[in-house]
PDB file of N, CA, C and O in Angstrom:
ATOM      1  N   UNK A   1      20.065 -16.978  31.534  1.00  0.00           N
ATOM      2  CA  UNK A   1      20.310 -15.361  32.001  1.00  0.00           C
ATOM      3  C   UNK A   1      19.392 -15.329  33.469  1.00  0.00           C
ATOM      4  O   UNK A   1      18.178 -15.256  33.664  1.00  0.00           O
ATOM      5  N   UNK A   2      20.463 -15.411  34.310  1.00  0.00           N
ATOM      6  CA  UNK A   2      19.801 -15.695  35.878  1.00  0.00           C
ATOM      7  C   UNK A   2      19.652 -14.365  36.214  1.00  0.00           C
ATOM      8  O   UNK A   2      18.633 -14.273  36.897  1.00  0.00           O
ATOM      9  N   UNK A   3      20.321 -12.996  36.021  1.00  0.00           N
ATOM     10  CA  UNK A   3      20.045 -12.100  36.813  1.00  0.00           C
ATOM     11  C   UNK A   3      18.362 -11.328  36.370  1.00  0.00           C
ATOM     12  O   UNK A   3      18.004 -11.531  35.210  1.00  0.00           O
ATOM     13  N   UNK A   4      17.497 -10.572  37.188  1.00  0.00           N
ATOM     14  CA  UNK A   4      16.270  -9.792  36.915  1.00  0.00           C
ATOM     15  C   UNK A   4      17.259  -8.589  35.831  1.00  0.00           C
ATOM     16  O   UNK A   4      18.386  -8.097  35.872  1.00  0.00           O
ATOM     17  N   UNK A   5      16.171  -8.522  35.005  1.00  0.00           N
ATOM     18  CA  UNK A   5      15.958  -7.145  34.245  1.00  0.00           C
ATOM     19  C   UNK A   5      15.509  -5.852  34.680  1.00  0.00           C
ATOM     20  O   UNK A   5      14.440  -5.360  35.042  1.00  0.00           O
ATOM     21  N   UNK A   6      16.744  -5.457  34.513  1.00  0.00           N
ATOM     22  CA  UNK A   6      15.958  -3.704  35.367  1.00  0.00           C
ATOM     23  C   UNK A   6      16.097  -2.790  34.298  1.00  0.00           C
ATOM     24  O   UNK A   6      17.104  -2.316  33.770  1.00  0.00           O
ATOM     25  N   UNK A   7      14.161  -2.541  33.950  1.00  0.00           N
ATOM     26  CA  UNK A   7      13.942  -1.649  32.477  1.00  0.00           C
ATOM     27  C   UNK A   7      14.091  -0.240  33.304  1.00  0.00           C
ATOM     28  O   UNK A   7      14.110  -0.042  34.519  1.00  0.00           O
ATOM     29  N   UNK A   8      14.178   0.557  32.330  1.00  0.00           N
ATOM     30  CA  UNK A   8      14.022   2.056  32.840  1.00  0.00           C
ATOM     31  C   UNK A   8      13.406   2.776  31.900  1.00  0.00           C
ATOM     32  O   UNK A   8      13.878   2.968  30.779  1.00  0.00           O
ATOM     33  N   UNK A   9      11.987   3.347  32.431  1.00  0.00           N
ATOM     34  CA  UNK A   9      10.706   3.818  31.760  1.00  0.00           C
ATOM     35  C   UNK A   9      11.493   4.872  31.027  1.00  0.00           C
ATOM     36  O   UNK A   9      12.324   5.501  31.682  1.00  0.00           O
ATOM     37  N   UNK A  10      11.375   5.075  30.066  1.00  0.00           N
ATOM     38  CA  UNK A  10      11.544   6.368  28.548  1.00  0.00           C
ATOM     39  C   UNK A  10      10.274   7.293  28.630  1.00  0.00           C
ATOM     40  O   UNK A  10      10.186   8.393  28.083  1.00  0.00           O
ATOM     41  N   UNK A  11       9.438   6.773  29.288  1.00  0.00           N
ATOM     42  CA  UNK A  11       8.058   8.173  28.400  1.00  0.00           C
ATOM     43  C   UNK A  11       7.339   7.440  27.363  1.00  0.00           C
ATOM     44  O   UNK A  11       7.522   6.250  27.104  1.00  0.00           O
ATOM     45  N   UNK A  12       6.601   8.134  26.848  1.00  0.00           N
ATOM     46  CA  UNK A  12       5.732   8.006  25.632  1.00  0.00           C
ATOM     47  C   UNK A  12       6.262   8.195  24.372  1.00  0.00           C
ATOM     48  O   UNK A  12       7.226   8.927  24.146  1.00  0.00           O
ATOM     49  N   UNK A  13       5.766   7.669  23.691  1.00  0.00           N
ATOM     50  CA  UNK A  13       6.346   7.870  21.941  1.00  0.00           C
ATOM     51  C   UNK A  13       5.967   9.471  21.360  1.00  0.00           C
ATOM     52  O   UNK A  13       6.270   9.765  20.204  1.00  0.00           O
ATOM     53  N   UNK A  14       5.558  10.064  21.899  1.00  0.00           N
ATOM     54  CA  UNK A  14       5.022  11.246  21.287  1.00  0.00           C
ATOM     55  C   UNK A  14       6.228  11.945  21.525  1.00  0.00           C
ATOM     56  O   UNK A  14       6.975  11.950  22.503  1.00  0.00           O
ATOM     57  N   UNK A  15       6.278  12.653  20.224  1.00  0.00           N
ATOM     58  CA  UNK A  15       7.374  13.743  20.576  1.00  0.00           C
ATOM     59  C   UNK A  15       7.444  14.856  21.352  1.00  0.00           C
ATOM     60  O   UNK A  15       8.574  15.327  21.478  1.00  0.00           O
ATOM     61  N   UNK A  16       6.438  15.475  21.976  1.00  0.00           N
ATOM     62  CA  UNK A  16       6.472  16.391  22.328  1.00  0.00           C
ATOM     63  C   UNK A  16       6.487  16.050  23.678  1.00  0.00           C
ATOM     64  O   UNK A  16       6.015  17.006  24.294  1.00  0.00           O
ATOM     65  N   UNK A  17       6.793  15.173  24.417  1.00  0.00           N
ATOM     66  CA  UNK A  17       6.575  14.278  25.529  1.00  0.00           C
ATOM     67  C   UNK A  17       8.084  13.786  26.058  1.00  0.00           C
ATOM     68  O   UNK A  17       8.519  13.889  27.205  1.00  0.00           O
ATOM     69  N   UNK A  18       8.568  13.378  25.215  1.00  0.00           N
ATOM     70  CA  UNK A  18       9.622  12.652  25.195  1.00  0.00           C
ATOM     71  C   UNK A  18      11.096  13.234  24.428  1.00  0.00           C
ATOM     72  O   UNK A  18      11.119  13.530  23.233  1.00  0.00           O
ATOM     73  N   UNK A  19      11.752  13.290  24.924  1.00  0.00           N
ATOM     74  CA  UNK A  19      13.062  13.389  24.142  1.00  0.00           C
ATOM     75  C   UNK A  19      14.112  12.253  24.243  1.00  0.00           C
ATOM     76  O   UNK A  19      14.085  11.755  25.368  1.00  0.00           O
ATOM     77  N   UNK A  20      15.068  11.663  23.386  1.00  0.00           N
ATOM     78  CA  UNK A  20      15.413  10.262  23.184  1.00  0.00           C
ATOM     79  C   UNK A  20      16.442  10.602  22.500  1.00  0.00           C
ATOM     80  O   UNK A  20      16.762   9.830  21.596  1.00  0.00           O
ATOM     81  N   UNK A  21      17.326  11.931  22.731  1.00  0.00           N
ATOM     82  CA  UNK A  21      18.274  11.878  22.403  1.00  0.00           C
ATOM     83  C   UNK A  21      19.487  11.431  23.166  1.00  0.00           C
ATOM     84  O   UNK A  21      20.435  10.932  22.560  1.00  0.00           O
ATOM     85  N   UNK A  22      19.500  11.597  24.544  1.00  0.00           N
ATOM     86  CA  UNK A  22      20.349  10.892  25.548  1.00  0.00           C
ATOM     87  C   UNK A  22      20.674   9.624  24.837  1.00  0.00           C
ATOM     88  O   UNK A  22      21.835   9.306  24.581  1.00  0.00           O
ATOM     89  N   UNK A  23      19.578   8.862  24.502  1.00  0.00           N
ATOM     90  CA  UNK A  23      19.862   6.934  24.218  1.00  0.00           C
ATOM     91  C   UNK A  23      20.587   7.138  22.665  1.00  0.00           C
ATOM     92  O   UNK A  23      20.724   6.070  22.068  1.00  0.00           O
ATOM     93  N   UNK A  24      21.018   8.233  22.006  1.00  0.00           N
ATOM     94  CA  UNK A  24      21.518   8.151  20.734  1.00  0.00           C
ATOM     95  C   UNK A  24      22.959   7.005  20.501  1.00  0.00           C
ATOM     96  O   UNK A  24      23.288   6.391  19.486  1.00  0.00           O
ATOM     97  N   UNK A  25      23.575   7.035  21.816  1.00  0.00           N
ATOM     98  CA  UNK A  25      24.917   5.887  21.494  1.00  0.00           C
ATOM     99  C   UNK A  25      24.599   4.754  22.804  1.00  0.00           C
ATOM    100  O   UNK A  25      25.331   4.370  23.716  1.00  0.00           O
ATOM    101  N   UNK A  26      23.492   4.494  22.531  1.00  0.00           N
ATOM    102  CA  UNK A  26      22.767   3.193  23.592  1.00  0.00           C
ATOM    103  C   UNK A  26      22.558   2.195  22.901  1.00  0.00           C
ATOM    104  O   UNK A  26      22.140   2.690  21.855  1.00  0.00           O
ATOM    105  N   UNK A  27      22.564   1.177  22.781  1.00  0.00           N
ATOM    106  CA  UNK A  27      21.997  -0.438  22.095  1.00  0.00           C
ATOM    107  C   UNK A  27      21.248  -0.828  23.505  1.00  0.00           C
ATOM    108  O   UNK A  27      21.162  -0.424  24.664  1.00  0.00           O
ATOM    109  N   UNK A  28      20.710  -1.986  22.562  1.00  0.00           N
ATOM    110  CA  UNK A  28      19.892  -3.041  23.832  1.00  0.00           C
ATOM    111  C   UNK A  28      18.461  -3.409  23.485  1.00  0.00           C
ATOM    112  O   UNK A  28      17.943  -3.455  22.369  1.00  0.00           O
ATOM    113  N   UNK A  29      17.943  -3.656  24.645  1.00  0.00           N
ATOM    114  CA  UNK A  29      16.644  -4.305  24.372  1.00  0.00           C
ATOM    115  C   UNK A  29      15.568  -3.395  25.160  1.00  0.00           C
ATOM    116  O   UNK A  29      15.726  -3.024  26.323  1.00  0.00           O
ATOM    117  N   UNK A  30      14.338  -3.061  24.274  1.00  0.00           N
ATOM    118  CA  UNK A  30      13.432  -2.053  24.717  1.00  0.00           C
ATOM    119  C   UNK A  30      11.957  -3.020  24.781  1.00  0.00           C
ATOM    120  O   UNK A  30      12.061  -4.105  24.209  1.00  0.00           O
ATOM    121  N   UNK A  31      11.033  -2.813  25.222  1.00  0.00           N
ATOM    122  CA  UNK A  31       9.567  -2.899  25.454  1.00  0.00           C
ATOM    123  C   UNK A  31       8.924  -2.079  25.217  1.00  0.00           C
ATOM    124  O   UNK A  31       9.310  -0.912  25.289  1.00  0.00           O
ATOM    125  N   UNK A  32       7.361  -2.532  24.747  1.00  0.00           N
ATOM    126  CA  UNK A  32       6.125  -1.294  24.701  1.00  0.00           C
ATOM    127  C   UNK A  32       5.390  -2.024  25.365  1.00  0.00           C
ATOM    128  O   UNK A  32       5.126  -3.224  25.287  1.00  0.00           O
ATOM    129  N   UNK A  33       4.879  -0.741  26.437  1.00  0.00           N
ATOM    130  CA  UNK A  33       3.803  -1.563  27.585  1.00  0.00           C
ATOM    131  C   UNK A  33       2.496  -0.670  26.778  1.00  0.00           C
ATOM    132  O   UNK A  33       2.723   0.531  26.633  1.00  0.00           O
ATOM    133  N   UNK A  34       1.260  -1.157  26.296  1.00  0.00           N
ATOM    134  CA  UNK A  34       0.030  -0.502  26.122  1.00  0.00           C
ATOM    135  C   UNK A  34      -0.764  -1.735  27.508  1.00  0.00           C
ATOM    136  O   UNK A  34      -0.509  -2.922  27.710  1.00  0.00           O
ATOM    137  N   UNK A  35      -1.859  -0.695  28.301  1.00  0.00           N
ATOM    138  CA  UNK A  35      -2.482  -0.761  28.834  1.00  0.00           C
ATOM    139  C   UNK A  35      -2.542  -1.869  29.832  1.00  0.00           C
ATOM    140  O   UNK A  35      -3.361  -2.758  30.067  1.00  0.00           O
ATOM    141  N   UNK A  36      -1.253  -1.467  30.403  1.00  0.00           N
ATOM    142  CA  UNK A  36      -0.516  -2.366  31.382  1.00  0.00           C
ATOM    143  C   UNK A  36       0.111  -3.529  30.738  1.00  0.00           C
ATOM    144  O   UNK A  36       0.960  -4.023  31.479  1.00  0.00           O
ATOM    145  N   UNK A  37      -0.008  -4.097  29.683  1.00  0.00           N
ATOM    146  CA  UNK A  37       0.147  -5.303  29.330  1.00  0.00           C
ATOM    147  C   UNK A  37       1.899  -5.141  27.907  1.00  0.00           C
ATOM    148  O   UNK A  37       1.917  -4.572  26.816  1.00  0.00           O
ATOM    149  N   UNK A  38       2.766  -5.721  28.454  1.00  0.00           N
ATOM    150  CA  UNK A  38       3.854  -5.855  27.621  1.00  0.00           C
ATOM    151  C   UNK A  38       3.370  -6.046  26.427  1.00  0.00           C
ATOM    152  O   UNK A  38       2.673  -7.059  26.495  1.00  0.00           O
ATOM    153  N   UNK A  39       3.357  -5.435  24.897  1.00  0.00           N
ATOM    154  CA  UNK A  39       2.815  -6.025  23.717  1.00  0.00           C
ATOM    155  C   UNK A  39       3.841  -6.486  22.292  1.00  0.00           C
ATOM    156  O   UNK A  39       3.621  -6.985  21.189  1.00  0.00           O
ATOM    157  N   UNK A  40       5.386  -5.862  23.251  1.00  0.00           N
ATOM    158  CA  UNK A  40       6.155  -6.044  22.045  1.00  0.00           C
ATOM    159  C   UNK A  40       7.596  -5.585  22.800  1.00  0.00           C
ATOM    160  O   UNK A  40       7.623  -4.524  23.423  1.00  0.00           O
ATOM    161  N   UNK A  41       8.891  -6.518  22.702  1.00  0.00           N
ATOM    162  CA  UNK A  41       9.432  -6.711  22.685  1.00  0.00           C
ATOM    163  C   UNK A  41      11.030  -6.269  21.368  1.00  0.00           C
ATOM    164  O   UNK A  41      11.105  -6.766  20.244  1.00  0.00           O
ATOM    165  N   UNK A  42      11.598  -5.729  21.688  1.00  0.00           N
ATOM    166  CA  UNK A  42      12.645  -5.577  20.665  1.00  0.00           C
ATOM    167  C   UNK A  42      13.748  -4.873  20.677  1.00  0.00           C
ATOM    168  O   UNK A  42      13.967  -4.291  21.739  1.00  0.00           O
ATOM    169  N   UNK A  43      14.712  -4.704  19.621  1.00  0.00           N
ATOM    170  CA  UNK A  43      16.133  -4.416  20.348  1.00  0.00           C
ATOM    171  C   UNK A  43      16.746  -3.631  19.254  1.00  0.00           C
ATOM    172  O   UNK A  43      16.601  -3.707  18.034  1.00  0.00           O
ATOM    173  N   UNK A  44      17.625  -2.692  20.158  1.00  0.00           N
ATOM    174  CA  UNK A  44      18.439  -1.836  19.009  1.00  0.00           C
ATOM    175  C   UNK A  44      19.665  -1.538  18.779  1.00  0.00           C
ATOM    176  O   UNK A  44      20.317  -0.709  19.413  1.00  0.00           O
ATOM    177  N   UNK A  45      20.199  -2.464  17.489  1.00  0.00           N
ATOM    178  CA  UNK A  45      21.571  -3.016  17.575  1.00  0.00           C
ATOM    179  C   UNK A  45      22.708  -2.009  16.692  1.00  0.00           C
ATOM    180  O   UNK A  45      23.923  -2.190  16.613  1.00  0.00           O
ATOM    181  N   UNK A  46      22.002  -1.051  16.151  1.00  0.00           N
ATOM    182  CA  UNK A  46      22.721  -0.315  15.228  1.00  0.00           C
ATOM    183  C   UNK A  46      23.452   0.677  16.129  1.00  0.00           C
ATOM    184  O   UNK A  46      22.520   1.350  16.569  1.00  0.00           O
ATOM    185  N   UNK A  47      24.539   1.142  16.642  1.00  0.00           N
ATOM    186  CA  UNK A  47      25.125   2.006  17.205  1.00  0.00           C
ATOM    187  C   UNK A  47      25.610   3.150  16.235  1.00  0.00           C
ATOM    188  O   UNK A  47      25.633   4.327  16.594  1.00  0.00           O
ATOM    189  N   UNK A  48      25.968   2.756  15.068  1.00  0.00           N
ATOM    190  CA  UNK A  48      26.505   3.636  14.130  1.00  0.00           C
ATOM    191  C   UNK A  48      25.358   4.513  13.882  1.00  0.00           C
ATOM    192  O   UNK A  48      25.630   5.708  13.767  1.00  0.00           O
ATOM    193  N   UNK A  49      24.007   4.125  13.764  1.00  0.00           N
ATOM    194  CA  UNK A  49      22.578   4.820  13.282  1.00  0.00           C
ATOM    195  C   UNK A  49      22.015   5.001  14.232  1.00  0.00           C
ATOM    196  O   UNK A  49      20.788   4.970  14.136  1.00  0.00           O
ATOM    197  N   UNK A  50      22.526   5.231  15.372  1.00  0.00           N
ATOM    198  CA  UNK A  50      21.381   6.006  16.447  1.00  0.00           C
ATOM    199  C   UNK A  50      21.009   5.415  17.556  1.00  0.00           C
ATOM    200  O   UNK A  50      20.480   6.044  18.473  1.00  0.00           O
ATOM    201  N   UNK A  51      21.281   3.926  17.607  1.00  0.00           N
ATOM    202  CA  UNK A  51      20.984   3.339  18.686  1.00  0.00           C
ATOM    203  C   UNK A  51      19.473   3.474  18.819  1.00  0.00           C
ATOM    204  O   UNK A  51      18.703   3.735  17.895  1.00  0.00           O
ATOM    205  N   UNK A  52      19.088   3.218  20.353  1.00  0.00           N
ATOM    206  CA  UNK A  52      17.936   3.612  20.857  1.00  0.00           C
ATOM    207  C   UNK A  52      17.007   4.821  20.056  1.00  0.00           C
ATOM    208  O   UNK A  52      15.920   4.674  19.498  1.00  0.00           O
ATOM    209  N   UNK A  53      17.766   5.967  20.193  1.00  0.00           N
ATOM    210  CA  UNK A  53      16.800   6.977  19.570  1.00  0.00           C
ATOM    211  C   UNK A  53      16.551   6.919  18.493  1.00  0.00           C
ATOM    212  O   UNK A  53      15.871   7.832  18.025  1.00  0.00           O
ATOM    213  N   UNK A  54      16.986   5.837  17.637  1.00  0.00           N
ATOM    214  CA  UNK A  54      16.623   6.207  15.947  1.00  0.00           C
ATOM    215  C   UNK A  54      15.744   4.898  16.067  1.00  0.00           C
ATOM    216  O   UNK A  54      14.785   4.867  15.296  1.00  0.00           O
ATOM    217  N   UNK A  55      15.859   4.138  16.653  1.00  0.00           N
ATOM    218  CA  UNK A  55      14.620   2.836  16.537  1.00  0.00           C
ATOM    219  C   UNK A  55      13.303   3.458  17.746  1.00  0.00           C
ATOM    220  O   UNK A  55      12.277   2.780  17.812  1.00  0.00           O
ATOM    221  N   UNK A  56      13.367   4.208  18.275  1.00  0.00           N
ATOM    222  CA  UNK A  56      12.379   4.754  19.275  1.00  0.00           C
ATOM    223  C   UNK A  56      11.495   5.773  18.355  1.00  0.00           C
ATOM    224  O   UNK A  56      10.325   5.630  18.003  1.00  0.00           O
ATOM    225  N   UNK A  57      12.475   6.939  18.042  1.00  0.00           N
ATOM    226  CA  UNK A  57      12.018   7.798  16.986  1.00  0.00           C
ATOM    227  C   UNK A  57      11.438   7.263  15.714  1.00  0.00           C
ATOM    228  O   UNK A  57      10.486   7.893  15.254  1.00  0.00           O
ATOM    229  N   UNK A  58      11.874   6.162  15.045  1.00  0.00           N
ATOM    230  CA  UNK A  58      11.241   5.967  13.923  1.00  0.00           C
ATOM    231  C   UNK A  58       9.847   5.471  14.488  1.00  0.00           C
ATOM    232  O   UNK A  58       8.889   6.078  14.009  1.00  0.00           O
ATOM    233  N   UNK A  59       9.592   4.636  15.274  1.00  0.00           N
ATOM    234  CA  UNK A  59       8.345   4.516  15.980  1.00  0.00           C
ATOM    235  C   UNK A  59       7.021   5.728  16.093  1.00  0.00           C
ATOM    236  O   UNK A  59       5.846   5.762  15.730  1.00  0.00           O
ATOM    237  N   UNK A  60       8.051   6.747  16.880  1.00  0.00           N
ATOM    238  CA  UNK A  60       7.098   7.873  17.005  1.00  0.00           C
ATOM    239  C   UNK A  60       6.827   8.804  16.198  1.00  0.00           C
ATOM    240  O   UNK A  60       5.864   9.547  16.390  1.00  0.00           O
ATOM    241  N   UNK A  61       7.730   8.933  15.032  1.00  0.00           N
ATOM    242  CA  UNK A  61       7.523   9.786  14.006  1.00  0.00           C
ATOM    243  C   UNK A  61       6.735   9.627  12.596  1.00  0.00           C
ATOM    244  O   UNK A  61       6.324  10.493  11.823  1.00  0.00           O
ATOM    245  N   UNK A  62       6.671   8.176  12.537  1.00  0.00           N
ATOM    246  CA  UNK A  62       6.316   7.629  11.204  1.00  0.00           C
ATOM    247  C   UNK A  62       5.740   6.219  11.163  1.00  0.00           C
ATOM    248  O   UNK A  62       6.210   5.323  11.864  1.00  0.00           O
ATOM    249  N   UNK A  63       4.507   5.998  10.164  1.00  0.00           N
ATOM    250  CA  UNK A  63       4.237   4.264  10.474  1.00  0.00           C
ATOM    251  C   UNK A  63       5.151   3.678   9.804  1.00  0.00           C
ATOM    252  O   UNK A  63       5.413   4.259   8.751  1.00  0.00           O
ATOM    253  N   UNK A  64       5.820   2.622  10.037  1.00  0.00           N
ATOM    254  CA  UNK A  64       6.799   1.438   9.750  1.00  0.00           C
ATOM    255  C   UNK A  64       5.733   0.831   9.026  1.00  0.00           C
ATOM    256  O   UNK A  64       4.511   0.919   9.141  1.00  0.00           O
ATOM    257  N   UNK A  65       6.686   0.014   8.033  1.00  0.00           N
ATOM    258  CA  UNK A  65       5.726  -0.783   7.202  1.00  0.00           C
ATOM    259  C   UNK A  65       6.029  -2.174   7.535  1.00  0.00           C
ATOM    260  O   UNK A  65       6.577  -3.001   6.805  1.00  0.00           O
ATOM    261  N   UNK A  66       5.540  -2.349   8.908  1.00  0.00           N
ATOM    262  CA  UNK A  66       5.451  -4.109   9.400  1.00  0.00           C
ATOM    263  C   UNK A  66       4.121  -3.159  10.552  1.00  0.00           C
ATOM    264  O   UNK A  66       3.895  -1.981  10.830  1.00  0.00           O
ATOM    265  N   UNK A  67       3.449  -4.696  10.971  1.00  0.00           N
ATOM    266  CA  UNK A  67       2.008  -4.785  11.725  1.00  0.00           C
ATOM    267  C   UNK A  67       2.927  -3.894  13.123  1.00  0.00           C
ATOM    268  O   UNK A  67       2.503  -2.860  13.639  1.00  0.00           O
ATOM    269  N   UNK A  68       3.828  -4.382  13.399  1.00  0.00           N
ATOM    270  CA  UNK A  68       4.110  -3.976  15.039  1.00  0.00           C
ATOM    271  C   UNK A  68       4.316  -2.147  14.943  1.00  0.00           C
ATOM    272  O   UNK A  68       3.872  -1.374  15.791  1.00  0.00           O
ATOM    273  N   UNK A  69       5.025  -1.773  13.809  1.00  0.00           N
ATOM    274  CA  UNK A  69       5.490  -0.622  14.164  1.00  0.00           C
ATOM    275  C   UNK A  69       4.012   0.408  13.731  1.00  0.00           C
ATOM    276  O   UNK A  69       3.896   1.583  14.081  1.00  0.00           O
ATOM    277  N   UNK A  70       2.936  -0.399  12.868  1.00  0.00           N
ATOM    278  CA  UNK A  70       2.055   0.551  12.461  1.00  0.00           C
ATOM    279  C   UNK A  70       1.413   0.701  13.685  1.00  0.00           C
ATOM    280  O   UNK A  70       0.710   1.705  13.793  1.00  0.00           O
ATOM    281  N   UNK A  71       1.498  -0.177  14.782  1.00  0.00           N
ATOM    282  CA  UNK A  71       0.673  -0.221  15.966  1.00  0.00           C
ATOM    283  C   UNK A  71       1.043   0.415  16.972  1.00  0.00           C
ATOM    284  O   UNK A  71       0.296   0.666  17.918  1.00  0.00           O
ATOM    285  N   UNK A  72       2.598   0.856  16.871  1.00  0.00           N
ATOM    286  CA  UNK A  72       3.053   1.090  17.945  1.00  0.00           C
ATOM    287  C   UNK A  72       3.043   2.838  17.594  1.00  0.00           C
ATOM    288  O   UNK A  72       3.212   3.623  18.527  1.00  0.00           O
ATOM    289  N   UNK A  73       2.808   3.396  16.028  1.00  0.00           N
ATOM    290  CA  UNK A  73       2.745   4.174  15.889  1.00  0.00           C
ATOM    291  C   UNK A  73       1.220   4.818  15.729  1.00  0.00           C
ATOM    292  O   UNK A  73       1.246   5.958  15.267  1.00  0.00           O
ATOM    293  N   UNK A  74       0.331   4.468  15.928  1.00  0.00           N
ATOM    294  CA  UNK A  74      -1.029   4.373  15.901  1.00  0.00           C
ATOM    295  C   UNK A  74      -1.202   4.852  17.266  1.00  0.00           C
ATOM    296  O   UNK A  74      -1.791   5.921  17.433  1.00  0.00           O
ATOM    297  N   UNK A  75      -0.737   4.158  18.318  1.00  0.00           N
ATOM    298  CA  UNK A  75      -0.855   4.450  19.921  1.00  0.00           C
ATOM    299  C   UNK A  75      -0.037   4.871  20.632  1.00  0.00           C
ATOM    300  O   UNK A  75       0.128   4.540  21.807  1.00  0.00           O
ATOM    301  N   UNK A  76       0.773   5.897  19.829  1.00  0.00           N
ATOM    302  CA  UNK A  76       1.976   6.290  20.429  1.00  0.00           C
ATOM    303  C   UNK A  76       1.730   6.986  21.755  1.00  0.00           C
ATOM    304  O   UNK A  76       2.451   6.860  22.745  1.00  0.00           O
ATOM    305  N   UNK A  77       0.674   7.711  21.674  1.00  0.00           N
ATOM    306  CA  UNK A  77       0.421   8.609  22.594  1.00  0.00           C
ATOM    307  C   UNK A  77      -0.053   7.997  24.142  1.00  0.00           C
ATOM    308  O   UNK A  77      -0.348   8.657  25.138  1.00  0.00           O
ATOM    309  N   UNK A  78      -0.010   6.209  23.949  1.00  0.00           N
ATOM    310  CA  UNK A  78      -0.541   5.430  25.196  1.00  0.00           C
ATOM    311  C   UNK A  78       0.727   4.143  25.455  1.00  0.00           C
ATOM    312  O   UNK A  78       0.963   3.460  26.452  1.00  0.00           O
ATOM    313  N   UNK A  79       1.337   4.179  24.178  1.00  0.00           N
ATOM    314  CA  UNK A  79       2.050   3.453  24.363  1.00  0.00           C
ATOM    315  C   UNK A  79       3.506   3.653  25.181  1.00  0.00           C
ATOM    316  O   UNK A  79       4.381   4.313  24.620  1.00  0.00           O
ATOM    317  N   UNK A  80       3.724   3.158  26.329  1.00  0.00           N
ATOM    318  CA  UNK A  80       5.293   3.775  26.927  1.00  0.00           C
ATOM    319  C   UNK A  80       6.269   2.682  27.511  1.00  0.00           C
ATOM    320  O   UNK A  80       7.373   3.010  27.947  1.00  0.00           O
TER     321      UNK A  80
END
């Protein structure tokens, strides 16, 4: 890929500050930034299952059963 990526900031993972419903029909790559450092790059590929909205809402509302999910959930108020 030679084209530069254009990231769209979606906000913090806390439920009160971000509404991800606009992204339920979108799939693609996302990144998590903590303390000005990219700490995770993931992908949302299940369009029929809620796309970005589902992946991001999962991180925001419940701890996942993996290290990345646990870290994103525990830092959801500071990770964007």
